[in-house]
Structures are given as structure tokens and as C-alpha cells.
N, C-alpha and C positions, 0 to 999 in steps of 0.2 A: 336433209333426205339420206343419209347418210347414216351408219354407228358408231358417231361420234355420243362420246356421254358426257356431260353435265364435267368435270372434272379435267376431261382434256386441254379446258380450256384456260389455264390457270386462276381458275374459279373458287370458290364454295360452291356446293348447289346452292345456295337459297341467295349468296349472289349470283351465278351467271342467273337465278329465273328472273332478280331482281334489276337486272342490267337491261336485261332481253326481255323485260314485261310489253315494253309498246310495239313488239315488231307480231305480238298476238292482234293488233289492232286491226291489224293492213288487212284491209279487206281485197281477193282476188277477183277481178273479174275475170267474166266468162268470156271466149272468144265471140265478139260482133259479128254477125252476117254480113255473108259475102253476095248472098244472091246466085253461088251456084249450086247448080241441079245437078246432084250427086247420083251415081250409077246406082252406089247400094249405099243402106244405111244398117250397119248391127247394133242391135241396140240387148242389152241386159242391164240389170239388180245387184247388189250385192249389198252383203248385212255388216252391219256389224252395231254391237253397245246399241240394239235397240233404234235403231234407226239404218236407211237403204240410199242410196245414189244412185240412180238412175243416172246411164251412162249412152252417150250414142256413141257412133265410131265410127270410120267412113272403111276399115280395112287396114292402115297406114296413122294415122292422125283420132283424133278426140274432137268430137264438131260442139258437143253441150254436155251438160249434167246435169241432174236436180234431184233435190237433198225431198226426202220424205218418210214415212214412216213404214209404210206396204208397198207395194206395186199397185198401186189403184189407180180407176180411169182417169179420175182426176188431175193426176199423178206425172202420168204421161203424156196427159195434154196437154200440160202446161212447159215438155221440155218439144215435143214437138212442135208448138205453136213457134220456136225459135228456129226451128228449119225450113228450108223452103222442099216440097214434095218428094223423094226420091227416084228410081223408077222402082228400087225392089229393095224391101224391109224382108232382116233377117232376124228369124225371135223364134224363141225358145219356145211360144206359147201361152203366154202366162194370157189368162182371160180379159186384162184390165190394157195390158198393151193393144190386142185386137181390139176391143172393144174401141178406145184410143181413135186405132186406127181408121177402122170405119164411120168414125164422126168426121176425120181431121184429113187423111189423107183414102178419101175412096179410092180413085185410079193407082195408086199403087200397090204394084205385085207381091206380094208375102213368097218368101222362102222358109222353109219349115227348117231350125236347126237338127243333124242328123244325130244323133248323141246326143241330143234331149229325147228323139223319137222310140234311140234305141234304150234309153232309162225308163223311157214309160214303157215298154212293152215289156223291160225284164222283171221292171216293179208288178207288174200284174201275173207274169210267170213264172220269177225263179230265174234262175240260170241254170238250173236242174229241173224243167218239167216232167210231172209225171204223164202226162195225157199226150199222143201221141201229135193234139194237133194244137198244143202248146208248145212241143220239140220244132212242129215245122215249122207252125210262123216266130219263134225265135230267131230258126235259121233261114228266113225270108228275111228277118231281120235285118241281121249278117250278112247273106247276101247285097244289102240296101246298102249296105254302108261300102261297098264295094265297086257298084256303079260309077263310069266313069262317060259313057254317053248314050247316046240317044238311043239308039240300039237294044243297049244292051237295058236301059228303063224301061224301051218297048218291052224283056223280055220279063221283067220279074213283075210290070204289071200282070204279064197272061200267069204268071205261078202265083201271082195276089188272087187271081181270079179265080180259078183252078182249085186254090184253097178251099176258099169260100164254099165251089162248087159239092164241093167232096167232105165237108165238114156243116153245110145245112143244114139238114134233119140234125144234126149233133147239138148243133149251136143254139137249137130253137126247146133242147128238155126241158122242164119243168120238174120242180121239185114242187110239192102242197102239202100244204101245210097238217099235220094229224100227229097221231099219238107218235113218243119215239122218236121223232123227228126232230134236227137240232134245226133252232129256227135261227138263223144269221145275225147277225149285232145290225147292219144296214140294216134287211129285213121292218119293213113298219108292220107291228101289232099288230092289225086288222086287217094284213094283206094273206089274202087263202093260198096265191104261189108264187113262185119267184122263179128265174133263169137256175139251173143245173149248173149253167157254169158262164157264170155272171161275170167272170176276171179275161177270159175269152173274147167276151162278146164287148167288153171294156175293149181288148184291142184291136174287136174289127171293125166297133165305132171310130175309133182314132184312126185308122187306114183310111174308113171311108167319107171322114173327114177331109183329109188330107187331097185326097185325088178329086174328091169335087171342086174345092177349092180349088185346083190345080197350084197347090202349095209344096208338091212332096218335089216336083222334076222344074222350077221354073228357073233354075241355072247354068240347064242346059240347053236354053230354049234359042235360037239362033242367033238372034239381036241381042242376049246377052255375051257373046263370044266375041272375041277378036283374033283372026288369025289361028282361029282351031282352040285359044287358051280363054278361060271362064273366066269372066269378069268380076261377076259373083261367086258371093262364099257359099258354101254349103253347109256350113256348122257358126256357133259363133264364137269357135276357137280362139283367136285370135284378137276379140276382148275378153273375154275370159283369161287368158293365158298373158294376157299382153293387161292392160290396167286392172283389170280386178286382182291380179297375182300382186302386182305391185302395191295397193290396196294392203290387202290383204299381210303384207310380206311386210311395207312399212309401218302397220302397226303392232307385227310383232317386235319385231326390233325396238320400237318405243313405247312400250307396257307403260301402264299408269298415266298417261295422257289421261287430261276432264274432256271431257262429252267435249268441249266447245271446242278444246285445243287440236283435239281429233279432226273433227270436222274442218277445223282450218286445214292443219295438217295435209288431209284429201286435195282437199283446194286447192293449194299450192301442187301437187306431185301431178294433179288433172291437169295443170297447168303449163307442169315443163311436157304434156303429151298431144297437146294441139299446134295447130302445123307453124303458128306463128306464138310462140309463147310472148304474156308481157316480159318485161325487166324488173325481177326483183327490188334491182337498187333502185332504178326508176318510182315505183312504185315508193318506195322505203320514203325517196326524198321527198316524195310528193309529201306523202302521211306525214313527215314531220317538218314542212315549211307547213302546211295548212290548206294544201291547195289542194289538196284529192275532193274529185266529185264525190259529195254524201251518195251512197246506195240508193237504190230505188226499191222502195219494195212491189215484190208480184202481187195483184189481185188475179185470179181466176174469173173468168167470163162466165156470167153463169144468167139462164134467164131468171125476170124477177116472181117470184110467186109469195102472194101477202106482202104483203107494206114495205116500203123500199130500206123501212129501219131494218127490215132484216142484214142488208149489206151484201158484197160479193168478196171482202178479203178471204187471203186464205187458212185457213182454220188445221188444228192438229186433227179436226172427227173429219175434216177433207184428207188429210194424208199432206197435207201439206204445211211444213210448219215457221214459223217466225220467226227469223235469228237474226246477228246481227252481219254478216259477213255475206260473202253471194251467195244465198241460196238457192241461187234460178233466176235471174231478174232479166228484163225481156230481153 
């Protein structure tokens, strides 16, 4: 996990790789189920070399992870099935995770990450919006980052409602297709008109969805406070600044790893971040003695559609890849 290089061990590079080749065959188990119901679980995925690792984190420790090619519903479901449903999930708002949550953890509350909300709004308005409506909603989004209690949350919702009322007719303005009018790339060829301020309408749609789902101020609810201190995060920063950042730092420090070795290295790194890490020496001893339990392949439970010969094994098309190590077993 460190920054040492092969020549630091008194061997040639080829000699070191030959002497340690067996180490890459050791499988890293994920943490087993404990039955503990967590107050919160933070979810996020990080990409490298065409792979994505989805990570579940409780704020202090990694709870589990799942390998896939993209953040698809099937991949998130495979990770959710490893854990009991918590009280709250903190998420960046990816559609794949939301669909999996609706399927697997229907009664779990959702808290959307404030930094991802800000990033989404900024993407639509830019950092220097020209229109007053854009300037105001960007300012409201910055104010959202400073909300710390329920009183401030109520004041913010009032300010947002005022913004919608003030700009209602402005946001409904349309542009009609005619000669001399440029047709935006997202407009369909046979479309007769489109909303003039579509980017601001998308910001409006984002906030309406958050308020309708009650996923904007979940962390401020009374039952998620202990002695006035929030027990639920409002961002995914603990995960992004912890495991995700450590993964990228590890792979930068060991550039040139093969794809399978890079995934194995990430498995070992995440093992160090669980509450009760598996002892590497014990795993190595079991491997050398031939007493390690064979890895069990994960299969995704699906409804059988068509002949039974179709099977339910995880495939690359589903976003889940077979691998020799612990890509995420039950």
C-alpha cells in the first residue's frame, strides 16, 4: 500500500515479480454480514481503467464494495443485497442507485449530497450566469450550503418558492421554430417550439424533485440528531475524500499495474478500511497451505424470461464482470 519500488527489496525487477507472483492469487474476502442496522450508509462509485468500484461507507468504515463497468441498477442491487437497509442513504443522485433503492430499500430515506447539487446547478447556470434568474438561483444554491438548522431550512424553502413565483412567466417563455432561429442540438428535428430557458427549467426540475422526495433536508430531521448534533451526513465527502481519494492515490503511486493487479490492489486497500480487516498474513498462510475456501461466484437474481437455458449469471452486458478475486460475493 506504500510508495516503495521493486528495487528497494534487494532484487532485480524481474526477480521481485517472480518471487511475489503467488501473492496476486490471494483472494481478498469482503466483510461478512453482521446484521447491524446502520443509521446511514454513504454510496458512491469511482472509475479507473474502464472499471468502476461501487463502495458502501458508514462514515467511519467501508461496509462493502462491488465491481462493475458502470453505475447500473444491477450493480447497485448486488451491493445493496449485501447489507441490511439503513435509516438513511446519502447519495450523489445517480439514476442507477435510485432505481435500485426503490427496488431493494423502499422504506429507507434519502439525503442528496449538497456538493453534487451545487455541481449540477453550476453546470446549468455556469459560475457567471448572465440572466438575473440564473444569478439568483446560483446564489440560493450557495446559501443552501450554509443551512445548519431547521429554521434556516424553512427560510431557504421560502426563498426558493419566492424565486419560482417571481420568474414563473419567464421560465415558461417559448422559442418557435422559424427561419433565422437557431435550433439547439437537443431539440428534435420536427419540434415546433422549445422552452427558451431550458437550463434554468432543469434547475427548477431538480429542486422540485428534491423537495417532493423530501431528500434535501433529511439530515436535519429531529430523529437524526443526537444532543443537537447531526448523525447523518449531508454530503458524500467522507467517502470521496477517504476511500475514493485513497484508490486514486494508490494507483497513481503504482502506475503500470495490469488490470487484474490494479483491481486486486484496490481490494487490498479497501480491506484496510473495513472495521475488522482480514489479516493479510493469515490469508497468505491459508493460500500457501491450500486451505483457503474457494471463491463463490455471485449471481444476480432475476425473473426468468424465456427458456430456463438463458440463465442468470452475471455478465458484462449487465454491468457485472466475472473475475478471479472477490468482485463482490454475497
